[in-house]
PDB file with one MODEL, atoms N, CA, C and O in Angstrom:
MODEL        1
ATOM      1  N   MET A   1      51.931 -27.585  43.171  1.00  0.00           N
ATOM      2  CA  MET A   1      52.783 -27.453  42.015  1.00  0.00           C
ATOM      3  C   MET A   1      54.182 -27.959  42.348  1.00  0.00           C
ATOM      4  O   MET A   1      54.801 -28.663  41.550  1.00  0.00           O
ATOM      5  N   ALA A   2      54.677 -27.597  43.532  1.00  0.00           N
ATOM      6  CA  ALA A   2      56.009 -28.043  43.940  1.00  0.00           C
ATOM      7  C   ALA A   2      56.064 -29.566  44.023  1.00  0.00           C
ATOM      8  O   ALA A   2      57.045 -30.181  43.604  1.00  0.00           O
ATOM      9  N   ARG A   3      55.018 -30.168  44.560  1.00  0.00           N
ATOM     10  CA  ARG A   3      54.974 -31.627  44.678  1.00  0.00           C
ATOM     11  C   ARG A   3      55.030 -32.283  43.305  1.00  0.00           C
ATOM     12  O   ARG A   3      55.743 -33.269  43.117  1.00  0.00           O
ATOM     13  N   ALA A   4      54.292 -31.749  42.353  1.00  0.00           N
ATOM     14  CA  ALA A   4      54.303 -32.306  40.999  1.00  0.00           C
ATOM     15  C   ALA A   4      55.689 -32.200  40.382  1.00  0.00           C
ATOM     16  O   ALA A   4      56.138 -33.122  39.701  1.00  0.00           O
ATOM     17  N   LEU A   5      56.368 -31.085  40.613  1.00  0.00           N
ATOM     18  CA  LEU A   5      57.719 -30.911  40.078  1.00  0.00           C
ATOM     19  C   LEU A   5      58.711 -31.855  40.752  1.00  0.00           C
ATOM     20  O   LEU A   5      59.563 -32.443  40.087  1.00  0.00           O
ATOM     21  N   ILE A   6      58.601 -31.997  42.063  1.00  0.00           N
ATOM     22  CA  ILE A   6      59.525 -32.858  42.800  1.00  0.00           C
ATOM     23  C   ILE A   6      59.386 -34.313  42.380  1.00  0.00           C
ATOM     24  O   ILE A   6      60.383 -35.010  42.196  1.00  0.00           O
ATOM     25  N   TYR A   7      58.131 -34.777  42.226  1.00  0.00           N
ATOM     26  CA  TYR A   7      57.903 -36.180  41.874  1.00  0.00           C
ATOM     27  C   TYR A   7      57.994 -36.457  40.380  1.00  0.00           C
ATOM     28  O   TYR A   7      57.782 -37.589  39.945  1.00  0.00           O
ATOM     29  N   GLY A   8      58.305 -35.446  39.601  1.00  0.00           N
ATOM     30  CA  GLY A   8      58.560 -35.650  38.175  1.00  0.00           C
ATOM     31  C   GLY A   8      57.326 -35.903  37.340  1.00  0.00           C
ATOM     32  O   GLY A   8      57.368 -36.732  36.430  1.00  0.00           O
ATOM     33  N   ALA A   9      56.226 -35.218  37.616  1.00  0.00           N
ATOM     34  CA  ALA A   9      55.015 -35.389  36.814  1.00  0.00           C
ATOM     35  C   ALA A   9      55.324 -35.107  35.346  1.00  0.00           C
ATOM     36  O   ALA A   9      56.051 -34.166  35.026  1.00  0.00           O
ATOM     37  N   ASN A  10      54.772 -35.921  34.465  1.00  0.00           N
ATOM     38  CA  ASN A  10      55.011 -35.743  33.032  1.00  0.00           C
ATOM     39  C   ASN A  10      54.328 -34.500  32.479  1.00  0.00           C
ATOM     40  O   ASN A  10      54.852 -33.846  31.578  1.00  0.00           O
ATOM     41  N   THR A  11      53.159 -34.178  33.018  1.00  0.00           N
ATOM     42  CA  THR A  11      52.380 -33.031  32.576  1.00  0.00           C
ATOM     43  C   THR A  11      51.850 -32.292  33.794  1.00  0.00           C
ATOM     44  O   THR A  11      51.457 -32.921  34.777  1.00  0.00           O
ATOM     45  N   LEU A  12      51.834 -30.972  33.741  1.00  0.00           N
ATOM     46  CA  LEU A  12      51.293 -30.168  34.829  1.00  0.00           C
ATOM     47  C   LEU A  12      49.956 -29.568  34.386  1.00  0.00           C
ATOM     48  O   LEU A  12      49.888 -28.890  33.361  1.00  0.00           O
ATOM     49  N   LEU A  13      48.902 -29.817  35.153  1.00  0.00           N
ATOM     50  CA  LEU A  13      47.590 -29.236  34.912  1.00  0.00           C
ATOM     51  C   LEU A  13      47.287 -28.319  36.081  1.00  0.00           C
ATOM     52  O   LEU A  13      47.220 -28.771  37.224  1.00  0.00           O
ATOM     53  N   MET A  14      47.102 -27.031  35.808  1.00  0.00           N
ATOM     54  CA  MET A  14      46.936 -26.060  36.888  1.00  0.00           C
ATOM     55  C   MET A  14      45.710 -25.186  36.645  1.00  0.00           C
ATOM     56  O   MET A  14      45.448 -24.757  35.522  1.00  0.00           O
ATOM     57  N   ASP A  15      44.968 -24.933  37.713  1.00  0.00           N
ATOM     58  CA  ASP A  15      43.793 -24.078  37.656  1.00  0.00           C
ATOM     59  C   ASP A  15      44.055 -22.839  38.490  1.00  0.00           C
ATOM     60  O   ASP A  15      44.079 -22.913  39.718  1.00  0.00           O
ATOM     61  N   GLU A  16      44.253 -21.688  37.832  1.00  0.00           N
ATOM     62  CA  GLU A  16      44.562 -20.429  38.504  1.00  0.00           C
ATOM     63  C   GLU A  16      45.660 -20.612  39.557  1.00  0.00           C
ATOM     64  O   GLU A  16      45.435 -20.335  40.735  1.00  0.00           O
ATOM     65  N   PRO A  17      46.854 -21.079  39.142  1.00  0.00           N
ATOM     66  CA  PRO A  17      47.890 -21.423  40.109  1.00  0.00           C
ATOM     67  C   PRO A  17      48.415 -20.260  40.947  1.00  0.00           C
ATOM     68  O   PRO A  17      48.958 -20.480  42.030  1.00  0.00           O
ATOM     69  N   PHE A  18      48.263 -19.032  40.469  1.00  0.00           N
ATOM     70  CA  PHE A  18      48.804 -17.886  41.197  1.00  0.00           C
ATOM     71  C   PHE A  18      47.705 -16.938  41.673  1.00  0.00           C
ATOM     72  O   PHE A  18      47.986 -15.798  42.042  1.00  0.00           O
ATOM     73  N   GLY A  19      46.475 -17.398  41.667  1.00  0.00           N
ATOM     74  CA  GLY A  19      45.336 -16.557  42.013  1.00  0.00           C
ATOM     75  C   GLY A  19      45.382 -15.963  43.413  1.00  0.00           C
ATOM     76  O   GLY A  19      44.880 -14.857  43.619  1.00  0.00           O
ATOM     77  N   ALA A  20      45.966 -16.660  44.380  1.00  0.00           N
ATOM     78  CA  ALA A  20      45.977 -16.186  45.768  1.00  0.00           C
ATOM     79  C   ALA A  20      47.189 -15.305  46.088  1.00  0.00           C
ATOM     80  O   ALA A  20      47.322 -14.831  47.216  1.00  0.00           O
ATOM     81  N   LEU A  21      48.061 -15.083  45.121  1.00  0.00           N
ATOM     82  CA  LEU A  21      49.280 -14.308  45.376  1.00  0.00           C
ATOM     83  C   LEU A  21      49.069 -12.836  45.077  1.00  0.00           C
ATOM     84  O   LEU A  21      48.252 -12.475  44.229  1.00  0.00           O
ATOM     85  N   ASP A  22      49.813 -11.982  45.783  1.00  0.00           N
ATOM     86  CA  ASP A  22      49.756 -10.556  45.449  1.00  0.00           C
ATOM     87  C   ASP A  22      50.523 -10.337  44.144  1.00  0.00           C
ATOM     88  O   ASP A  22      51.282 -11.202  43.708  1.00  0.00           O
ATOM     89  N   ALA A  23      50.320  -9.187  43.536  1.00  0.00           N
ATOM     90  CA  ALA A  23      50.860  -8.916  42.197  1.00  0.00           C
ATOM     91  C   ALA A  23      52.371  -9.044  42.128  1.00  0.00           C
ATOM     92  O   ALA A  23      52.899  -9.586  41.157  1.00  0.00           O
ATOM     93  N   GLN A  24      53.075  -8.557  43.139  1.00  0.00           N
ATOM     94  CA  GLN A  24      54.544  -8.594  43.117  1.00  0.00           C
ATOM     95  C   GLN A  24      55.069 -10.024  43.239  1.00  0.00           C
ATOM     96  O   GLN A  24      55.973 -10.413  42.499  1.00  0.00           O
ATOM     97  N   LEU A  25      54.517 -10.804  44.158  1.00  0.00           N
ATOM     98  CA  LEU A  25      54.951 -12.190  44.333  1.00  0.00           C
ATOM     99  C   LEU A  25      54.574 -13.033  43.114  1.00  0.00           C
ATOM    100  O   LEU A  25      55.314 -13.936  42.725  1.00  0.00           O
ATOM    101  N   LYS A  26      53.423 -12.736  42.517  1.00  0.00           N
ATOM    102  CA  LYS A  26      52.991 -13.462  41.320  1.00  0.00           C
ATOM    103  C   LYS A  26      54.029 -13.337  40.208  1.00  0.00           C
ATOM    104  O   LYS A  26      54.342 -14.325  39.545  1.00  0.00           O
ATOM    105  N   LEU A  27      54.566 -12.137  39.996  1.00  0.00           N
ATOM    106  CA  LEU A  27      55.576 -11.933  38.956  1.00  0.00           C
ATOM    107  C   LEU A  27      56.845 -12.728  39.241  1.00  0.00           C
ATOM    108  O   LEU A  27      57.441 -13.293  38.324  1.00  0.00           O
ATOM    109  N   VAL A  28      57.261 -12.776  40.497  1.00  0.00           N
ATOM    110  CA  VAL A  28      58.466 -13.526  40.879  1.00  0.00           C
ATOM    111  C   VAL A  28      58.260 -15.020  40.638  1.00  0.00           C
ATOM    112  O   VAL A  28      59.120 -15.678  40.051  1.00  0.00           O
ATOM    113  N   ILE A  29      57.130 -15.555  41.085  1.00  0.00           N
ATOM    114  CA  ILE A  29      56.852 -16.985  40.939  1.00  0.00           C
ATOM    115  C   ILE A  29      56.684 -17.356  39.470  1.00  0.00           C
ATOM    116  O   ILE A  29      57.164 -18.407  39.046  1.00  0.00           O
ATOM    117  N   GLU A  30      56.013 -16.515  38.687  1.00  0.00           N
ATOM    118  CA  GLU A  30      55.864 -16.784  37.260  1.00  0.00           C
ATOM    119  C   GLU A  30      57.222 -16.862  36.579  1.00  0.00           C
ATOM    120  O   GLU A  30      57.447 -17.737  35.743  1.00  0.00           O
ATOM    121  N   ASP A  31      58.124 -15.961  36.929  1.00  0.00           N
ATOM    122  CA  ASP A  31      59.465 -15.970  36.357  1.00  0.00           C
ATOM    123  C   ASP A  31      60.206 -17.253  36.718  1.00  0.00           C
ATOM    124  O   ASP A  31      60.859 -17.858  35.867  1.00  0.00           O
ATOM    125  N   GLU A  32      60.106 -17.662  37.966  1.00  0.00           N
ATOM    126  CA  GLU A  32      60.754 -18.906  38.406  1.00  0.00           C
ATOM    127  C   GLU A  32      60.181 -20.107  37.659  1.00  0.00           C
ATOM    128  O   GLU A  32      60.927 -20.984  37.222  1.00  0.00           O
ATOM    129  N   LEU A  33      58.870 -20.146  37.514  1.00  0.00           N
ATOM    130  CA  LEU A  33      58.228 -21.258  36.824  1.00  0.00           C
ATOM    131  C   LEU A  33      58.639 -21.299  35.352  1.00  0.00           C
ATOM    132  O   LEU A  33      58.871 -22.376  34.804  1.00  0.00           O
ATOM    133  N   MET A  34      58.730 -20.133  34.712  1.00  0.00           N
ATOM    134  CA  MET A  34      59.159 -20.103  33.312  1.00  0.00           C
ATOM    135  C   MET A  34      60.583 -20.617  33.159  1.00  0.00           C
ATOM    136  O   MET A  34      60.883 -21.324  32.197  1.00  0.00           O
ATOM    137  N   GLN A  35      61.460 -20.273  34.092  1.00  0.00           N
ATOM    138  CA  GLN A  35      62.837 -20.771  34.047  1.00  0.00           C
ATOM    139  C   GLN A  35      62.871 -22.290  34.182  1.00  0.00           C
ATOM    140  O   GLN A  35      63.613 -22.961  33.465  1.00  0.00           O
ATOM    141  N   LEU A  36      62.073 -22.832  35.095  1.00  0.00           N
ATOM    142  CA  LEU A  36      62.000 -24.293  35.259  1.00  0.00           C
ATOM    143  C   LEU A  36      61.510 -24.963  33.984  1.00  0.00           C
ATOM    144  O   LEU A  36      62.064 -25.978  33.562  1.00  0.00           O
ATOM    145  N   TRP A  37      60.465 -24.397  33.363  1.00  0.00           N
ATOM    146  CA  TRP A  37      59.924 -25.002  32.157  1.00  0.00           C
ATOM    147  C   TRP A  37      60.889 -24.925  30.991  1.00  0.00           C
ATOM    148  O   TRP A  37      60.939 -25.847  30.176  1.00  0.00           O
ATOM    149  N   HIS A  38      61.639 -23.874  30.893  1.00  0.00           N
ATOM    150  CA  HIS A  38      62.628 -23.783  29.819  1.00  0.00           C
ATOM    151  C   HIS A  38      63.717 -24.830  30.001  1.00  0.00           C
ATOM    152  O   HIS A  38      64.267 -25.327  29.018  1.00  0.00           O
ATOM    153  N   GLN A  39      64.033 -25.171  31.243  1.00  0.00           N
ATOM    154  CA  GLN A  39      65.048 -26.191  31.520  1.00  0.00           C
ATOM    155  C   GLN A  39      64.510 -27.596  31.279  1.00  0.00           C
ATOM    156  O   GLN A  39      65.210 -28.438  30.717  1.00  0.00           O
ATOM    157  N   GLU A  40      63.271 -27.859  31.698  1.00  0.00           N
ATOM    158  CA  GLU A  40      62.747 -29.226  31.703  1.00  0.00           C
ATOM    159  C   GLU A  40      61.798 -29.539  30.554  1.00  0.00           C
ATOM    160  O   GLU A  40      61.569 -30.714  30.265  1.00  0.00           O
ATOM    161  N   HIS A  41      61.248 -28.547  29.898  1.00  0.00           N
ATOM    162  CA  HIS A  41      60.355 -28.716  28.743  1.00  0.00           C
ATOM    163  C   HIS A  41      59.182 -29.652  29.033  1.00  0.00           C
ATOM    164  O   HIS A  41      58.863 -30.511  28.211  1.00  0.00           O
ATOM    165  N   ARG A  42      58.539 -29.498  30.190  1.00  0.00           N
ATOM    166  CA  ARG A  42      57.362 -30.310  30.510  1.00  0.00           C
ATOM    167  C   ARG A  42      56.108 -29.665  29.924  1.00  0.00           C
ATOM    168  O   ARG A  42      55.929 -28.450  30.017  1.00  0.00           O
ATOM    169  N   PRO A  43      55.245 -30.475  29.325  1.00  0.00           N
ATOM    170  CA  PRO A  43      53.978 -29.918  28.845  1.00  0.00           C
ATOM    171  C   PRO A  43      53.107 -29.501  30.027  1.00  0.00           C
ATOM    172  O   PRO A  43      53.153 -30.116  31.092  1.00  0.00           O
ATOM    173  N   SER A  44      52.314 -28.451  29.828  1.00  0.00           N
ATOM    174  CA  SER A  44      51.437 -28.003  30.898  1.00  0.00           C
ATOM    175  C   SER A  44      50.202 -27.347  30.315  1.00  0.00           C
ATOM    176  O   SER A  44      50.178 -26.921  29.161  1.00  0.00           O
ATOM    177  N   SER A  45      49.184 -27.281  31.143  1.00  0.00           N
ATOM    178  CA  SER A  45      47.952 -26.614  30.784  1.00  0.00           C
ATOM    179  C   SER A  45      47.460 -25.874  32.015  1.00  0.00           C
ATOM    180  O   SER A  45      47.401 -26.442  33.105  1.00  0.00           O
ATOM    181  N   THR A  46      47.110 -24.619  31.845  1.00  0.00           N
ATOM    182  CA  THR A  46      46.590 -23.840  32.960  1.00  0.00           C
ATOM    183  C   THR A  46      45.320 -23.125  32.543  1.00  0.00           C
ATOM    184  O   THR A  46      45.159 -22.730  31.388  1.00  0.00           O
ATOM    185  N   SER A  47      44.424 -22.964  33.499  1.00  0.00           N
ATOM    186  CA  SER A  47      43.255 -22.118  33.250  1.00  0.00           C
ATOM    187  C   SER A  47      43.502 -20.798  33.956  1.00  0.00           C
ATOM    188  O   SER A  47      43.959 -20.768  35.098  1.00  0.00           O
ATOM    189  N   ARG A  48      43.199 -19.718  33.273  1.00  0.00           N
ATOM    190  CA  ARG A  48      43.436 -18.375  33.813  1.00  0.00           C
ATOM    191  C   ARG A  48      42.296 -17.467  33.381  1.00  0.00           C
ATOM    192  O   ARG A  48      41.709 -17.645  32.313  1.00  0.00           O
ATOM    193  N   HIS A  49      41.996 -16.501  34.220  1.00  0.00           N
ATOM    194  CA  HIS A  49      41.005 -15.506  33.866  1.00  0.00           C
ATOM    195  C   HIS A  49      41.670 -14.206  33.410  1.00  0.00           C
ATOM    196  O   HIS A  49      41.006 -13.329  32.859  1.00  0.00           O
ATOM    197  N   ASP A  50      42.962 -14.084  33.636  1.00  0.00           N
ATOM    198  CA  ASP A  50      43.718 -12.888  33.266  1.00  0.00           C
ATOM    199  C   ASP A  50      44.323 -13.104  31.878  1.00  0.00           C
ATOM    200  O   ASP A  50      45.299 -13.839  31.727  1.00  0.00           O
ATOM    201  N   LEU A  51      43.738 -12.460  30.869  1.00  0.00           N
ATOM    202  CA  LEU A  51      44.183 -12.658  29.496  1.00  0.00           C
ATOM    203  C   LEU A  51      45.625 -12.207  29.286  1.00  0.00           C
ATOM    204  O   LEU A  51      46.369 -12.856  28.551  1.00  0.00           O
ATOM    205  N   THR A  52      46.030 -11.116  29.915  1.00  0.00           N
ATOM    206  CA  THR A  52      47.411 -10.637  29.790  1.00  0.00           C
ATOM    207  C   THR A  52      48.390 -11.672  30.326  1.00  0.00           C
ATOM    208  O   THR A  52      49.418 -11.942  29.704  1.00  0.00           O
ATOM    209  N   GLU A  53      48.074 -12.246  31.467  1.00  0.00           N
ATOM    210  CA  GLU A  53      48.918 -13.285  32.051  1.00  0.00           C
ATOM    211  C   GLU A  53      48.979 -14.506  31.135  1.00  0.00           C
ATOM    212  O   GLU A  53      50.048 -15.086  30.946  1.00  0.00           O
ATOM    213  N   ALA A  54      47.853 -14.893  30.573  1.00  0.00           N
ATOM    214  CA  ALA A  54      47.814 -16.049  29.678  1.00  0.00           C
ATOM    215  C   ALA A  54      48.673 -15.819  28.438  1.00  0.00           C
ATOM    216  O   ALA A  54      49.431 -16.701  28.033  1.00  0.00           O
ATOM    217  N   ILE A  55      48.558 -14.655  27.846  1.00  0.00           N
ATOM    218  CA  ILE A  55      49.333 -14.345  26.638  1.00  0.00           C
ATOM    219  C   ILE A  55      50.825 -14.328  26.935  1.00  0.00           C
ATOM    220  O   ILE A  55      51.629 -14.804  26.134  1.00  0.00           O
ATOM    221  N   THR A  56      51.190 -13.779  28.086  1.00  0.00           N
ATOM    222  CA  THR A  56      52.599 -13.663  28.452  1.00  0.00           C
ATOM    223  C   THR A  56      53.228 -15.014  28.740  1.00  0.00           C
ATOM    224  O   THR A  56      54.389 -15.239  28.399  1.00  0.00           O
ATOM    225  N   LEU A  57      52.482 -15.916  29.363  1.00  0.00           N
ATOM    226  CA  LEU A  57      53.057 -17.179  29.839  1.00  0.00           C
ATOM    227  C   LEU A  57      52.812 -18.379  28.938  1.00  0.00           C
ATOM    228  O   LEU A  57      53.312 -19.467  29.225  1.00  0.00           O
ATOM    229  N   ALA A  58      52.072 -18.216  27.880  1.00  0.00           N
ATOM    230  CA  ALA A  58      51.687 -19.388  27.082  1.00  0.00           C
ATOM    231  C   ALA A  58      52.270 -19.346  25.681  1.00  0.00           C
ATOM    232  O   ALA A  58      52.636 -18.286  25.171  1.00  0.00           O
ATOM    233  N   ASP A  59      52.348 -20.508  25.075  1.00  0.00           N
ATOM    234  CA  ASP A  59      52.700 -20.545  23.659  1.00  0.00           C
ATOM    235  C   ASP A  59      51.441 -20.658  22.805  1.00  0.00           C
ATOM    236  O   ASP A  59      51.481 -20.469  21.589  1.00  0.00           O
ATOM    237  N   ARG A  60      50.305 -20.973  23.471  1.00  0.00           N
ATOM    238  CA  ARG A  60      49.012 -20.999  22.780  1.00  0.00           C
ATOM    239  C   ARG A  60      47.924 -20.636  23.788  1.00  0.00           C
ATOM    240  O   ARG A  60      47.944 -21.111  24.923  1.00  0.00           O
ATOM    241  N   VAL A  61      46.985 -19.804  23.376  1.00  0.00           N
ATOM    242  CA  VAL A  61      45.892 -19.357  24.244  1.00  0.00           C
ATOM    243  C   VAL A  61      44.572 -19.760  23.608  1.00  0.00           C
ATOM    244  O   VAL A  61      44.332 -19.498  22.430  1.00  0.00           O
ATOM    245  N   VAL A  62      43.716 -20.401  24.401  1.00  0.00           N
ATOM    246  CA  VAL A  62      42.380 -20.783  23.953  1.00  0.00           C
ATOM    247  C   VAL A  62      41.387 -19.935  24.742  1.00  0.00           C
ATOM    248  O   VAL A  62      41.395 -19.950  25.973  1.00  0.00           O
ATOM    249  N   VAL A  63      40.541 -19.201  24.042  1.00  0.00           N
ATOM    250  CA  VAL A  63      39.547 -18.332  24.678  1.00  0.00           C
ATOM    251  C   VAL A  63      38.186 -19.001  24.585  1.00  0.00           C
ATOM    252  O   VAL A  63      37.742 -19.402  23.509  1.00  0.00           O
ATOM    253  N   PHE A  64      37.521 -19.115  25.764  1.00  0.00           N
ATOM    254  CA  PHE A  64      36.206 -19.750  25.830  1.00  0.00           C
ATOM    255  C   PHE A  64      35.122 -18.705  26.063  1.00  0.00           C
ATOM    256  O   PHE A  64      35.376 -17.641  26.628  1.00  0.00           O
ATOM    257  N   SER A  65      33.910 -19.026  25.617  1.00  0.00           N
ATOM    258  CA  SER A  65      32.749 -18.184  25.896  1.00  0.00           C
ATOM    259  C   SER A  65      32.213 -18.522  27.281  1.00  0.00           C
ATOM    260  O   SER A  65      32.680 -19.457  27.932  1.00  0.00           O
ATOM    261  N   SER A  66      31.223 -17.744  27.722  1.00  0.00           N
ATOM    262  CA  SER A  66      30.546 -18.098  28.967  1.00  0.00           C
ATOM    263  C   SER A  66      29.644 -19.305  28.693  1.00  0.00           C
ATOM    264  O   SER A  66      29.609 -19.826  27.578  1.00  0.00           O
ATOM    265  N   ARG A  67      28.934 -19.730  29.699  1.00  0.00           N
ATOM    266  CA  ARG A  67      28.120 -20.955  29.592  1.00  0.00           C
ATOM    267  C   ARG A  67      27.106 -20.873  28.474  1.00  0.00           C
ATOM    268  O   ARG A  67      26.478 -19.830  28.287  1.00  0.00           O
ATOM    269  N   PRO A  68      26.937 -21.917  27.749  1.00  0.00           N
ATOM    270  CA  PRO A  68      27.769 -23.117  27.719  1.00  0.00           C
ATOM    271  C   PRO A  68      29.097 -22.811  27.031  1.00  0.00           C
ATOM    272  O   PRO A  68      29.125 -22.160  25.987  1.00  0.00           O
ATOM    273  N   ALA A  69      30.170 -23.271  27.606  1.00  0.00           N
ATOM    274  CA  ALA A  69      31.515 -22.957  27.117  1.00  0.00           C
ATOM    275  C   ALA A  69      31.720 -23.457  25.695  1.00  0.00           C
ATOM    276  O   ALA A  69      31.518 -24.632  25.389  1.00  0.00           O
ATOM    277  N   GLN A  70      32.123 -22.539  24.846  1.00  0.00           N
ATOM    278  CA  GLN A  70      32.492 -22.859  23.477  1.00  0.00           C
ATOM    279  C   GLN A  70      33.794 -22.147  23.176  1.00  0.00           C
ATOM    280  O   GLN A  70      34.057 -21.068  23.706  1.00  0.00           O
ATOM    281  N   ILE A  71      34.601 -22.745  22.334  1.00  0.00           N
ATOM    282  CA  ILE A  71      35.871 -22.125  21.967  1.00  0.00           C
ATOM    283  C   ILE A  71      35.600 -20.958  21.028  1.00  0.00           C
ATOM    284  O   ILE A  71      35.003 -21.122  19.964  1.00  0.00           O
ATOM    285  N   LEU A  72      36.050 -19.774  21.444  1.00  0.00           N
ATOM    286  CA  LEU A  72      35.895 -18.580  20.619  1.00  0.00           C
ATOM    287  C   LEU A  72      37.108 -18.334  19.741  1.00  0.00           C
ATOM    288  O   LEU A  72      36.984 -17.859  18.613  1.00  0.00           O
ATOM    289  N   ALA A  73      38.289 -18.663  20.267  1.00  0.00           N
ATOM    290  CA  ALA A  73      39.519 -18.420  19.511  1.00  0.00           C
ATOM    291  C   ALA A  73      40.651 -19.268  20.061  1.00  0.00           C
ATOM    292  O   ALA A  73      40.696 -19.576  21.252  1.00  0.00           O
ATOM    293  N   ILE A  74      41.553 -19.634  19.186  1.00  0.00           N
ATOM    294  CA  ILE A  74      42.807 -20.285  19.560  1.00  0.00           C
ATOM    295  C   ILE A  74      43.905 -19.485  18.889  1.00  0.00           C
ATOM    296  O   ILE A  74      43.971 -19.409  17.662  1.00  0.00           O
ATOM    297  N   GLU A  75      44.763 -18.893  19.694  1.00  0.00           N
ATOM    298  CA  GLU A  75      45.818 -18.028  19.177  1.00  0.00           C
ATOM    299  C   GLU A  75      47.183 -18.514  19.641  1.00  0.00           C
ATOM    300  O   GLU A  75      47.341 -18.957  20.778  1.00  0.00           O
ATOM    301  N   THR A  76      48.157 -18.428  18.761  1.00  0.00           N
ATOM    302  CA  THR A  76      49.537 -18.745  19.096  1.00  0.00           C
ATOM    303  C   THR A  76      50.202 -17.484  19.632  1.00  0.00           C
ATOM    304  O   THR A  76      49.938 -16.379  19.159  1.00  0.00           O
ATOM    305  N   SER A  77      51.061 -17.665  20.616  1.00  0.00           N
ATOM    306  CA  SER A  77      51.733 -16.528  21.240  1.00  0.00           C
ATOM    307  C   SER A  77      52.556 -15.758  20.224  1.00  0.00           C
ATOM    308  O   SER A  77      53.176 -16.345  19.337  1.00  0.00           O
ATOM    309  N   THR A  78      52.557 -14.435  20.361  1.00  0.00           N
ATOM    310  CA  THR A  78      53.393 -13.591  19.511  1.00  0.00           C
ATOM    311  C   THR A  78      54.688 -13.232  20.224  1.00  0.00           C
ATOM    312  O   THR A  78      55.492 -12.458  19.704  1.00  0.00           O
ATOM    313  N   PHE A  79      54.897 -13.805  21.437  1.00  0.00           N
ATOM    314  CA  PHE A  79      56.100 -13.565  22.227  1.00  0.00           C
ATOM    315  C   PHE A  79      56.852 -14.881  22.413  1.00  0.00           C
ATOM    316  O   PHE A  79      56.864 -15.409  23.525  1.00  0.00           O
ATOM    317  N   PRO A  80      57.480 -15.433  21.373  1.00  0.00           N
ATOM    318  CA  PRO A  80      58.109 -16.750  21.505  1.00  0.00           C
ATOM    319  C   PRO A  80      59.209 -16.813  22.550  1.00  0.00           C
ATOM    320  O   PRO A  80      59.414 -17.876  23.136  1.00  0.00           O
ATOM    321  N   ASP A  81      59.925 -15.731  22.811  1.00  0.00           N
ATOM    322  CA  ASP A  81      60.981 -15.753  23.807  1.00  0.00           C
ATOM    323  C   ASP A  81      60.422 -15.783  25.227  1.00  0.00           C
ATOM    324  O   ASP A  81      61.119 -16.215  26.145  1.00  0.00           O
ATOM    325  N   LEU A  82      59.189 -15.336  25.429  1.00  0.00           N
ATOM    326  CA  LEU A  82      58.574 -15.325  26.738  1.00  0.00           C
ATOM    327  C   LEU A  82      57.741 -16.560  26.997  1.00  0.00           C
ATOM    328  O   LEU A  82      57.496 -16.908  28.153  1.00  0.00           O
ATOM    329  N   ALA A  83      57.301 -17.229  25.948  1.00  0.00           N
ATOM    330  CA  ALA A  83      56.375 -18.343  26.102  1.00  0.00           C
ATOM    331  C   ALA A  83      57.040 -19.513  26.804  1.00  0.00           C
ATOM    332  O   ALA A  83      58.241 -19.755  26.681  1.00  0.00           O
ATOM    333  N   ILE A  84      56.212 -20.220  27.540  1.00  0.00           N
ATOM    334  CA  ILE A  84      56.690 -21.411  28.269  1.00  0.00           C
ATOM    335  C   ILE A  84      56.850 -22.535  27.292  1.00  0.00           C
ATOM    336  O   ILE A  84      57.242 -23.637  27.677  1.00  0.00           O
TER     337      ILE A  84
ENDMDL
END
């Protein structure tokens, strides 16, 4: 993620970017990432299994079913001040 930010990637695509972090460090890194995105306004897409984390960090959440994956819902964030 740092490399993509340093080299100026136009879009960030992330798969469970904070999955290996403990809960406390995850909150710190998420806050830092949100601050960066508010400054730079880069589009991004992340896959997450934690629905609470997805709702908190996204401006739109897409919920998929199990295999075969189908879209069950697309919801806009109700927390505009928190959304990336």
